[in-house]
One Martini backbone bead per residue (centre of mass of N, CA, C, O) as a GRO file, in nm:
protein
  222
    1MET     BB    1  10.479   8.681  10.144
    2VAL     BB    2  10.622   8.835   9.880
    3GLU     BB    3  10.501   8.799   9.538
    4GLY     BB    4  10.608   8.877   9.223
    5LYS     BB    5  10.508   9.143   9.020
    6PHE     BB    6  10.608   9.498   9.005
    7VAL     BB    7  10.479   9.840   9.004
    8ALA     BB    8  10.607  10.149   9.071
    9TYR     BB    9  10.445  10.438   9.239
   10TYR     BB   10  10.519  10.787   9.237
   11ARG     BB   11  10.423  11.096   9.426
   12VAL     BB   12  10.431  11.448   9.373
   13SER     BB   13  10.306  11.787   9.399
   14THR     BB   14  10.591  11.917   9.320
   15ALA     BB   15  10.865  12.017   9.144
   16ARG     BB   16  11.052  12.049   9.388
   17GLN     BB   17  11.022  11.762   9.494
   18GLY     BB   18  11.115  11.621   9.233
   19ALA     BB   19  11.407  11.751   9.222
   20SER     BB   20  11.497  11.679   9.532
   21GLY     BB   21  11.335  11.409   9.649
   22LEU     BB   22  11.117  11.498   9.823
   23GLY     BB   23  10.941  11.205   9.933
   24LEU     BB   24  11.062  10.975   9.756
   25ASP     BB   25  11.241  10.830   9.961
   26ALA     BB   26  11.010  10.748  10.150
   27GLN     BB   27  10.854  10.582   9.941
   28ARG     BB   28  11.079  10.380   9.869
   29GLU     BB   29  11.113  10.276  10.158
   30ALA     BB   30  10.825  10.167  10.195
   31VAL     BB   31  10.830   9.969   9.958
   32GLY     BB   32  11.086   9.814  10.043
   33HIS     BB   33  10.969   9.716  10.315
   34PHE     BB   34  10.727   9.560  10.197
   35LEU     BB   35  10.923   9.377   9.994
   36ASN     BB   36  11.068   9.238  10.210
   37GLY     BB   37  11.115   8.969  10.085
   38GLY     BB   38  11.078   8.719   9.886
   39ALA     BB   39  10.943   8.657   9.541
   40TRP     BB   40  11.041   8.944   9.380
   41ARG     BB   41  10.972   9.206   9.113
   42VAL     BB   42  11.074   9.508   8.973
   43VAL     BB   43  10.988   9.617   8.641
   44ALA     BB   44  10.887   9.918   8.730
   45GLU     BB   45  10.914  10.287   8.738
   46PHE     BB   46  10.711  10.574   8.857
   47THR     BB   47  10.706  10.941   8.837
   48GLU     BB   48  10.498  11.195   8.978
   49VAL     BB   49  10.420  11.549   8.900
   50GLU     BB   50  10.121  11.586   9.079
   51SER     BB   51   9.805  11.632   9.143
   52GLY     BB   52   9.565  11.441   9.317
   53LYS     BB   53   9.306  11.583   9.175
   54ARG     BB   54   9.405  11.450   8.924
   55ALA     BB   55   9.336  11.204   8.660
   56ASP     BB   56   9.552  11.304   8.433
   57ARG     BB   57   9.808  11.075   8.467
   58PRO     BB   58  10.062  10.966   8.274
   59GLU     BB   59  10.235  10.784   8.467
   60LEU     BB   60   9.999  10.612   8.563
   61ALA     BB   61   9.922  10.508   8.285
   62ARG     BB   62  10.196  10.367   8.241
   63ALA     BB   63  10.179  10.183   8.488
   64ILE     BB   64   9.923  10.032   8.402
   65GLN     BB   65  10.037   9.928   8.137
   66ALA     BB   66  10.268   9.766   8.271
   67CYS     BB   67  10.088   9.575   8.430
   68ARG     BB   68   9.955   9.445   8.183
   69LEU     BB   69  10.214   9.357   8.037
   70TYR     BB   70  10.343   9.187   8.301
   71GLY     BB   71  10.140   9.099   8.521
   72ALA     BB   72  10.119   9.322   8.745
   73LYS     BB   73  10.151   9.504   9.046
   74LEU     BB   74  10.059   9.786   9.208
   75VAL     BB   75  10.285   9.995   9.398
   76ILE     BB   76  10.251  10.188   9.699
   77ALA     BB   77  10.303  10.374   9.980
   78LYS     BB   78  10.027  10.541   9.965
   79LEU     BB   79   9.698  10.579   9.913
   80ASP     BB   80   9.711  10.900   9.853
   81ARG     BB   81   9.909  10.867   9.604
   82LEU     BB   82   9.681  10.782   9.413
   83SER     BB   83   9.372  10.816   9.553
   84ARG     BB   84   9.055  10.954   9.685
   85ASP     BB   85   8.896  10.830   9.447
   86ALA     BB   86   8.677  10.577   9.415
   87HIS     BB   87   8.629  10.577   9.106
   88PHE     BB   88   8.926  10.539   9.032
   89LEU     BB   89   8.961  10.263   9.166
   90LEU     BB   90   8.754  10.124   8.981
   91GLY     BB   91   8.914  10.174   8.722
   92LEU     BB   92   9.135   9.970   8.791
   93GLU     BB   93   8.954   9.724   8.790
   94LYS     BB   94   8.859   9.757   8.491
   95ALA     BB   95   9.168   9.739   8.387
   96GLY     BB   96   9.298   9.486   8.546
   97VAL     BB   97   9.425   9.624   8.814
   98ASP     BB   98   9.629   9.568   9.078
   99PHE     BB   99   9.673   9.687   9.422
  100VAL     BB  100   9.916   9.821   9.669
  101ALA     BB  101   9.963   9.942   9.999
  102ALA     BB  102  10.208   9.973  10.231
  103ASP     BB  103  10.022  10.104  10.468
  104MET     BB  104   9.762   9.922  10.325
  105PRO     BB  105   9.743   9.605  10.222
  106ASN     BB  106   9.404   9.581  10.249
  107ALA     BB  107   9.274   9.812  10.073
  108ASN     BB  108   9.199   9.679   9.812
  109ARG     BB  109   8.980   9.479   9.913
  110LEU     BB  110   8.823   9.675  10.088
  111THR     BB  111   8.749   9.896   9.885
  112VAL     BB  112   8.667   9.739   9.623
  113GLY     BB  113   8.489   9.523   9.755
  114ILE     BB  114   8.267   9.704   9.870
  115MET     BB  115   8.191   9.840   9.602
  116ALA     BB  116   8.113   9.577   9.459
  117MET     BB  117   7.883   9.505   9.655
  118VAL     BB  118   7.710   9.752   9.597
  119ALA     BB  119   7.678   9.702   9.293
  120GLU     BB  120   7.548   9.422   9.322
  121GLU     BB  121   7.300   9.519   9.481
  122GLU     BB  122   7.194   9.704   9.261
  123ARG     BB  123   7.157   9.483   9.047
  124ARG     BB  124   6.960   9.312   9.214
  125MET     BB  125   6.737   9.529   9.240
  126ILE     BB  126   6.690   9.570   8.939
  127SER     BB  127   6.616   9.277   8.877
  128ALA     BB  128   6.373   9.261   9.071
  129ARG     BB  129   6.209   9.490   8.938
  130THR     BB  130   6.193   9.365   8.658
  131LYS     BB  131   6.049   9.102   8.735
  132ALA     BB  132   5.800   9.238   8.859
  133ALA     BB  133   5.709   9.386   8.601
  134LEU     BB  134   5.676   9.130   8.423
  135THR     BB  135   5.465   8.989   8.600
  136GLN     BB  136   5.249   9.210   8.574
  137ALA     BB  137   5.230   9.208   8.265
  138LYS     BB  138   5.146   8.909   8.242
  139ALA     BB  139   4.886   8.935   8.419
  140ARG     BB  140   4.759   9.141   8.192
  141GLY     BB  141   4.833   8.975   7.904
  142ARG     BB  142   5.113   9.022   7.812
  143VAL     BB  143   5.337   8.965   7.559
  144LEU     BB  144   5.645   8.799   7.601
  145GLY     BB  145   5.884   8.790   7.393
  146GLY     BB  146   6.040   8.574   7.167
  147TYR     BB  147   6.145   8.487   6.862
  148ARG     BB  148   6.460   8.633   6.692
  149GLY     BB  149   6.685   8.415   6.558
  150VAL     BB  150   6.847   8.405   6.843
  151THR     BB  151   7.026   8.240   7.054
  152VAL     BB  152   7.171   8.238   7.354
  153THR     BB  153   7.425   8.082   7.270
  154ASP     BB  154   7.506   8.265   7.037
  155ALA     BB  155   7.531   8.525   7.202
  156ALA     BB  156   7.745   8.421   7.401
  157ARG     BB  157   7.956   8.347   7.189
  158GLU     BB  158   7.987   8.633   7.069
  159ALA     BB  159   8.071   8.773   7.334
  160GLY     BB  160   8.327   8.605   7.376
  161ARG     BB  161   8.471   8.689   7.115
  162ALA     BB  162   8.470   8.994   7.171
  163ALA     BB  163   8.634   8.983   7.435
  164GLN     BB  164   8.887   8.848   7.316
  165THR     BB  165   8.947   9.067   7.105
  166GLY     BB  166   8.977   9.299   7.307
  167ARG     BB  167   9.220   9.181   7.462
  168ALA     BB  168   9.410   9.160   7.217
  169LYS     BB  169   9.414   9.463   7.145
  170ALA     BB  170   9.517   9.566   7.419
  171LYS     BB  171   9.785   9.410   7.415
  172ALA     BB  172   9.893   9.534   7.153
  173SER     BB  173   9.895   9.827   7.255
  174ASP     BB  174  10.097   9.775   7.492
  175LEU     BB  175  10.330   9.659   7.292
  176ALA     BB  176  10.408   9.876   7.085
  177PRO     BB  177  10.648  10.034   7.229
  178VAL     BB  178  10.829   9.782   7.260
  179ILE     BB  179  10.858   9.711   6.958
  180VAL     BB  180  10.979   9.978   6.871
  181GLU     BB  181  11.230   9.954   7.051
  182LEU     BB  182  11.341   9.689   6.930
  183ARG     BB  183  11.368   9.787   6.636
  184ALA     BB  184  11.563  10.023   6.702
  185ALA     BB  185  11.778   9.794   6.815
  186GLY     BB  186  11.748   9.555   6.570
  187VAL     BB  187  11.480   9.396   6.635
  188THR     BB  188  11.290   9.232   6.361
  189SER     BB  189  11.228   8.957   6.411
  190LEU     BB  190  11.001   8.743   6.531
  191SER     BB  191  11.191   8.568   6.708
  192GLY     BB  192  11.338   8.808   6.840
  193ILE     BB  193  11.094   8.938   6.975
  194ALA     BB  194  11.007   8.692   7.137
  195SER     BB  195  11.271   8.665   7.300
  196ALA     BB  196  11.262   8.951   7.427
  197LEU     BB  197  10.993   8.923   7.576
  198ASN     BB  198  11.080   8.681   7.746
  199GLY     BB  199  11.330   8.825   7.875
  200ARG     BB  200  11.134   9.052   8.016
  201GLY     BB  201  10.866   8.902   8.125
  202ILE     BB  202  10.647   8.906   7.896
  203PRO     BB  203  10.340   8.806   7.856
  204THR     BB  204  10.085   8.682   7.731
  205ALA     BB  205   9.747   8.701   7.736
  206ARG     BB  206   9.765   8.390   7.873
  207GLY     BB  207  10.067   8.371   8.023
  208GLY     BB  208  10.281   8.298   7.820
  209HIS     BB  209  10.492   8.231   7.562
  210TRP     BB  210  10.665   8.341   7.296
  211SER     BB  211  10.615   8.349   6.943
  212ALA     BB  212  10.628   8.417   6.615
  213VAL     BB  213  10.324   8.386   6.564
  214GLN     BB  214  10.225   8.576   6.791
  215VAL     BB  215  10.369   8.829   6.688
  216SER     BB  216  10.224   8.842   6.412
  217ARG     BB  217   9.943   8.894   6.535
  218VAL     BB  218  10.009   9.158   6.672
  219LEU     BB  219  10.102   9.313   6.417
  220ALA     BB  220   9.822   9.286   6.273
  221ARG     BB  221   9.670   9.468   6.499
  222LEU     BB  222   9.849   9.737   6.456
   0.00000   0.00000   0.00000
């Protein structure tokens, strides 16, 4: 049973197809059939008239941004509608966006999962070679390591704070166009913006509900 929030992405290769709707109807039908039943909601739809060979697709970028904004999953009709480039699919994973193809529902975990396993194996081999080199260097009497004034705990704590700050800035950037739209519509108070965001089903960075204080923090980051 399909559940959760989804952002639909459709793509046609020519302007003629985009104007006539040729190909789009079939894609919408495939997505609708996949989502049939369950507790789901399509929060946004994007249509691209672009060649699949290009990676700079603005509507796809907007779709990915919407996925991050709503905490939604990207849904497409066919896997080749997204990209045949495996590196591009990994880019989706790095962006923190999950996707599903109506014609191959398991392609997400199959494709990205296998690639992640390959990357992990490469990291393991690099780590093993590094450890072997350090062992040989130590055997030759070379002094390794040493205190540099910063403990591992401090470094880990600093990295965690940096990661959290990065996520907060990314969330604020995704929210910027929505806040501009709300202000243009006359919603200018912090509590009003918070209420509007909650009404649209847009979660906070931690997945909760918005308050005036949280909105003020976002505005400070913009």
